[in-house]
C-alpha positions in Angstrom: 0.0 0.0 0.0 1.1 3.6 -0.6 1.2 6.4 1.9 -2.0 8.3 2.7 -2.9 10.8 -0.1 -3.3 13.7 2.3 -3.9 14.5 5.9 -7.4 14.6 7.5 -9.1 18.0 7.6 -7.9 20.0 10.7 -11.1 20.0 12.8 -10.8 20.5 16.6 -11.4 17.5 18.7 -14.3 17.4 21.1 -16.6 20.4 21.8 -16.2 23.6 23.8 -17.9 23.6 27.1 -20.3 26.3 26.0 -21.8 24.0 23.3 -22.4 21.2 25.8 -24.0 23.6 28.3 -26.2 25.0 25.5 -27.4 21.5 24.7 -28.3 20.9 28.4 -30.1 24.2 28.6 -32.1 23.4 25.5 -33.1 20.1 27.0 -34.1 21.7 30.3 -36.3 24.3 28.5 -38.1 21.4 26.8 -38.3 19.5 30.1 -40.1 22.4 31.7 -42.7 22.4 28.8 -43.2 18.6 29.3 -43.4 18.8 33.1 -40.3 16.6 33.6 -38.1 17.0 36.7 -35.3 14.9 35.2 -34.1 12.9 32.2 -32.5 9.5 32.9 -30.1 8.6 30.1 -28.4 5.2 29.7 -26.9 4.9 26.2 -23.6 6.0 24.8 -24.8 8.6 22.3 -27.1 10.1 24.9 -24.4 10.5 27.5 -21.9 11.7 25.0 -24.3 14.3 23.5 -24.4 16.2 26.8 -21.0 15.4 28.4 -18.6 14.9 25.5 -17.6 11.5 27.1 -16.0 9.6 24.3 -14.7 6.1 24.8 -14.8 2.7 23.1 -15.3 1.0 26.4 -19.0 0.9 25.7 -18.2 -2.2 23.7 -18.2 -4.1 27.0 -21.8 -4.8 28.2 -20.8 -5.6 31.8 -21.4 -2.2 33.4 -24.4 0.2 33.2 -23.8 3.9 32.8 -26.2 6.7 33.8 -26.6 10.4 33.3 -29.3 12.4 35.1 -30.3 15.8 33.6 -32.1 17.7 36.3 -34.7 20.4 35.7 -32.1 23.0 36.5 -28.3 22.9 37.2 -25.7 20.7 35.8 -26.1 17.0 34.9 -25.0 14.3 37.3 -23.0 11.3 36.0 -23.6 8.0 37.9 -21.0 5.7 36.4 -18.7 2.8 37.2 -15.4 3.8 38.8 -13.4 2.8 35.8 -14.9 5.8 33.9 -14.5 8.4 36.7 -11.1 9.7 35.6 -12.2 10.3 32.0 -15.5 11.8 33.0 -13.6 14.0 35.4 -11.9 15.6 32.4 -15.3 16.7 31.0 -17.3 19.7 32.1 -19.3 17.5 34.5 -18.3 18.2 38.1 -20.8 15.9 39.9 -19.5 12.4 39.2 -20.8 9.6 41.5 -19.2 6.2 41.0 -19.1 2.7 42.4 -16.7 -0.2 42.1 -18.0 -2.4 39.2 -18.6 -5.2 38.8 -19.4 -5.8 42.4 -21.7 -8.5 43.8 -25.1 -7.0 44.6 -24.2 -3.5 43.5 -24.9 -2.2 39.9 -25.1 1.4 40.9 -28.8 1.4 41.5 -28.6 2.7 45.0 -26.4 5.7 43.9 -28.8 6.3 41.0 -32.0 6.1 43.1 -30.5 8.5 45.7 -29.6 10.9 42.8 -33.2 10.7 41.4 -34.7 11.4 44.8 -32.5 14.4 45.1 -33.0 15.8 41.6 -36.6 14.7 41.0 -38.3 14.9 44.4 -41.8 14.8 42.8 -40.9 11.8 40.8 -41.4 12.9 37.2 -38.6 11.3 35.2 -38.4 11.0 31.4 -36.5 8.4 29.4 -35.9 8.3 25.6 -38.6 5.8 24.5 -39.3 6.4 20.8 -37.9 4.8 17.7 -34.2 3.9 17.6 -33.9 4.0 21.4 -33.3 1.4 24.0 -32.7 1.1 27.8 -29.2 -0.1 28.4 -29.5 -2.0 31.6 -30.7 -5.5 32.5 -34.5 -5.9 32.8 -34.0 -7.2 36.4 -32.1 -4.0 37.3 -34.9 -1.9 35.7 -37.4 -3.7 38.0 -35.1 -3.1 41.0 -34.8 0.6 40.3 -38.5 1.0 40.1 -38.8 -0.9 43.4 -36.3 1.4 45.0 -38.4 4.4 43.8 -42.0 3.5 44.3 -43.2 7.1 44.3 -41.4 8.0 41.0 -43.2 8.0 37.7 -41.0 7.0 34.7 -42.3 8.1 31.4 -41.1 9.0 27.9 -38.9 12.0 27.3 -41.4 13.8 25.0 -38.9 13.1 22.2 -36.6 15.8 23.6 -33.3 14.0 22.9 -34.3 12.9 19.4 -35.4 16.4 18.5 -32.2 18.0 19.8 -29.9 15.5 18.1 -31.7 15.9 14.8 -30.3 19.3 14.1 -26.5 19.3 14.0 -24.4 22.2 15.1 -21.6 23.6 12.8 -19.1 21.7 14.9 -20.9 18.5 14.5 -21.3 19.0 10.7 -17.5 19.6 10.5 -16.8 16.3 12.2 -19.1 14.4 9.8 -17.6 16.2 6.8 -14.1 15.3 7.9 -15.3 11.6 8.2 -16.6 11.9 4.6 -13.4 13.3 3.3 -11.4 10.5 5.0 -13.7 7.9 3.4 -13.5 9.6 0.0 -9.7 9.4 0.0 -9.9 5.7 0.9 -12.4 5.1 -1.9 -10.1 6.8 -4.3 -7.4 4.2 -3.4 -9.6 1.1 -4.0 -7.8 0.2 -7.3 -4.7 -0.3 -5.1 -6.4 -3.2 -3.3 -9.1 -4.7 -5.5 -9.2 -6.4 -8.9 -9.8 -9.8 -10.6 -8.7 -12.7 -8.4 -8.6 -10.7 -5.2 -10.8 -12.3 -2.5 -13.7 -10.2 -1.3 -12.8 -10.6 2.4 -9.3 -9.4 1.6 -10.7 -6.3 -0.1 -12.8 -5.7 3.1 -9.7 -6.0 5.3 -7.5 -3.8 3.1 -10.2 -1.2 2.7 -10.5 -0.8 6.5 -6.7 -0.3 6.5 -7.0 2.4 3.9 -9.6 4.2 6.0 -7.3 4.1 9.0 -4.3 5.3 7.0 -6.4 8.2 5.7 -7.3 9.3 9.2 -10.3 7.3 10.6 -10.3 6.8 14.3 -11.9 3.4 13.7 -14.1 1.6 11.2 -17.1 0.2 13.1 -19.0 -0.6 10.0 -18.1 -2.0 6.6 -20.5 -3.8 4.4 -20.9 -4.5 0.7 -21.1 -7.2 -1.9 -19.9 -8.4 -5.3 -21.4 -10.4 -8.1 -22.0 -10.5 -11.8 -23.8 -7.2 -12.7 -24.8 -6.7 -9.0 -25.0 -8.3 -5.6 -27.5 -10.2 -3.6 -27.7 -7.9 -0.6 -25.8 -5.2 1.2 -25.3 -6.6 4.7 -23.7 -10.0 4.3 -20.2 -10.6 5.6 -17.4 -10.8 3.0 -16.5 -14.3 1.7 -13.2 -15.6 0.3 -14.7 -15.7 -3.2 -12.4 -13.9 -5.7 -13.6 -11.0 -7.7 -14.2 -11.9 -11.4 -14.4 -9.9 -14.6 -17.9 -8.5 -15.0 -18.5 -8.3 -11.2 -19.9 -5.2 -9.6 -18.1 -4.5 -6.3 -19.8 -2.3 -3.7 -18.2 -1.0 -0.5 -20.3 0.8 2.1 -18.4 2.3 5.0 -19.4 3.9 8.3 -16.1 5.1 9.7 -15.7 7.4 12.7 -13.9 10.7 13.2 -14.1 12.1 16.7 -17.2 10.1 17.5 -19.1 11.1 14.3 -19.9 8.9 11.3 -20.0 9.1 7.6 -22.1 6.6 5.8 -21.9 6.3 2.0 -20.9 3.7 -0.6 -19.2 3.4 -4.0 -19.7 0.9 -6.8 -16.9 -0.4 -9.0 -17.0 -2.5 -12.1 -14.3 -5.2 -12.4 -13.3 -4.6 -16.0 -15.6 -3.0 -18.6 -19.2 -2.8 -17.3 -22.1 -4.3 -19.2 -24.6 -1.9 -20.8 -27.1 -3.0 -18.1 -24.6 -2.0 -15.3 -23.9 1.3 -17.0 -27.6 2.1 -17.1 -28.3 1.0 -13.6 -25.5 3.0 -12.1 -26.5 6.1 -14.0 -30.1 5.7 -12.8 -29.0 5.4 -9.2 -26.9 8.6 -9.5 -29.9 10.3 -11.2 -32.1 9.3 -8.2 -29.6 10.6 -5.7 -29.3 13.9 -7.6 -33.1 14.2 -7.8 -33.2 13.8 -4.0 -30.5 16.4 -3.6 -32.2 18.9 -5.8 -35.5 18.6 -3.8 -33.9 18.6 -0.4 -34.6 22.0 1.1 -36.5 23.4 4.1 -40.3 23.0 3.7 -40.1 19.7 1.8 -40.9 16.6 3.7 -39.1 13.3 4.1 -42.0 11.8 2.1 -41.3 14.3 -0.7 -37.6 13.3 -0.7 -38.6 9.7 -1.0 -40.9 10.5 -3.9 -38.3 12.4 -5.8 -35.9 9.5 -5.7 -38.6 6.9 -6.2 -39.9 8.5 -9.4 -36.4 7.9 -11.0 -36.0 4.4 -9.6 -39.5 3.0 -10.0 -41.7 5.2 -12.3 -45.4 4.5 -11.4 -44.5 2.2 -8.5 -42.9 2.2 -5.1 -39.4 1.2 -4.2 -39.5 -1.1 -1.2 -37.8 -0.1 2.1 -36.4 3.3 2.9 -34.2 5.4 0.7 -32.0 7.0 3.4 -31.9 8.2 7.0 -30.4 10.6 9.5 -26.7 10.5 10.3 -24.4 11.7 13.1 -23.2 10.2 16.3 -24.7 6.9 15.1 -24.4 5.3 11.8 -28.1 5.4 11.2 -30.4 7.9 13.0 -34.0 8.9 12.4 -36.1 9.8 10.6 -36.1 7.4 7.8 -36.7 8.6 4.2 -40.0 6.7 3.6 -43.2 7.6 1.9 -45.2 8.1 5.1 -42.8 10.4 7.0 -44.4 13.8 6.9 -41.7 15.6 9.0 -40.3 18.8 7.3 -36.7 19.0 6.4 -34.9 21.7 8.5 -31.6 23.4 8.3 -29.0 21.5 10.3 -30.2 18.0 9.4 -27.6 15.6 8.1 -29.0 12.8 5.9 -28.0 10.0 3.7 -29.6 9.6 0.3 -29.7 5.9 -0.5 -31.5 4.9 -3.7 -31.7 1.1 -4.5 -32.5 -0.7 -7.7 -33.6 -4.3 -8.0 -32.3 -5.6 -11.3 -34.0 -8.1 -13.7 -31.6 -10.8 -12.5 -32.8 -10.4 -9.0 -29.5 -8.8 -7.9 -29.5 -5.3 -6.5 -27.4 -2.2 -6.8 -27.4 0.7 -4.2 -25.8 4.1 -4.1 -25.4 6.4 -1.1 -24.4 10.0 -0.4 -24.3 12.2 2.6 -25.9 15.7 2.6 -26.6 18.7 4.9 -29.8 20.6 4.7 -29.1 24.4 4.7 -31.5 27.3 4.7 -31.3 27.5 0.9 -31.1 23.9 -0.1 -28.8 20.9 0.3 -25.0 20.7 0.4 -23.0 17.6 -0.4 -20.9 16.3 2.5 -19.6 13.3 0.6 -18.0 14.1 -2.8 -20.9 13.1 -5.2 -20.3 10.4 -7.7 -20.7 11.0 -11.4 -23.0 8.8 -13.5 -20.1 6.6 -14.8 -19.3 3.6 -12.7 -15.7 3.5 -11.5 -13.5 0.8 -13.1 -11.1 -1.7 -11.6 -8.7 -2.5 -14.4 -8.3 -6.0 -15.6 -4.6 -6.9 -16.3 -3.8 -7.9 -19.9 -3.1 -11.5 -18.9 -6.6 -11.8 -17.4 -8.2 -10.2 -20.4 -6.7 -12.9 -22.6 -7.8 -15.7 -20.3 -10.8 -17.8 -21.6 
């Protein structure tokens, strides 16, 4: 492999304290409207959104982590002792910790005492809508409620989802940096892929390219390869070698400073067939139709319709044609025909048109965009209608 083509864009790491405090104040204003005394947060993106607490230790499911956002004042972190030093470097001054794992103690006593203090009337909201979960054992959830019989746990009135939906300029810069890193890696795919190279080897080497170009890590890489298309876009890579006439697709969600990009690129192994040429151009046309329509006042359903009219004239493309993007690889809302929410400045979205080919294979294309007050802006470098080529060596061209 060659050296990285260029250095990552110079964006500052983390967030200034003022931005994290502003997020907390915005949540507290919404809590007052909803009649909530506290928010109880248990997941990595939720804790990081308010604290800046960035660690890969969430990959271990052993320990629960909690953040309490009171109606006024600063948040309280109730976390295992192993995280106290890192959390202590954040703007959060009230960090309550316990030794974990410890028999009979999963932090619930500390947490219940905190909730009695911060929410004496007992009105506590938890994110409960689509794409949320409660990150603690069901038995611990039952124990917590038993410790707090006078408290009422309810949904968070979509406060967290609404706040996270609109990205700040600093968040957009991190996503755009991730996109630039992935673009440089995609530009180098001809270094690692071609006829006879096993697909699983391409996957491994592409992740290496992403890291060379500046990714912090590559939590997600999917794709496929096959004659004129591929069967799906989620299967693990196999040792099957690439063949002349294959279409190779790589879809990466790499991370830069805790924020994702999420887009793919298609490659033709050797000269593409006319069908492949047409299908790729149609996908690009659909993405550009979505981009042209994406502006404040249009809805997610409108965005779906713009792409669908290119993909399936007179019909409906199954599934969704994109989604939100940011601290997680996929965020809401989905680009589906029934989503009536308006597009707003600050939303970061993927456009993800998909075609089912006559062979039963599929081809998919994906780009990342930002909604601005006047329209959309590309965050990923948009592909042209011509599919990228992976050259076939002369010896392979002559083979029967």
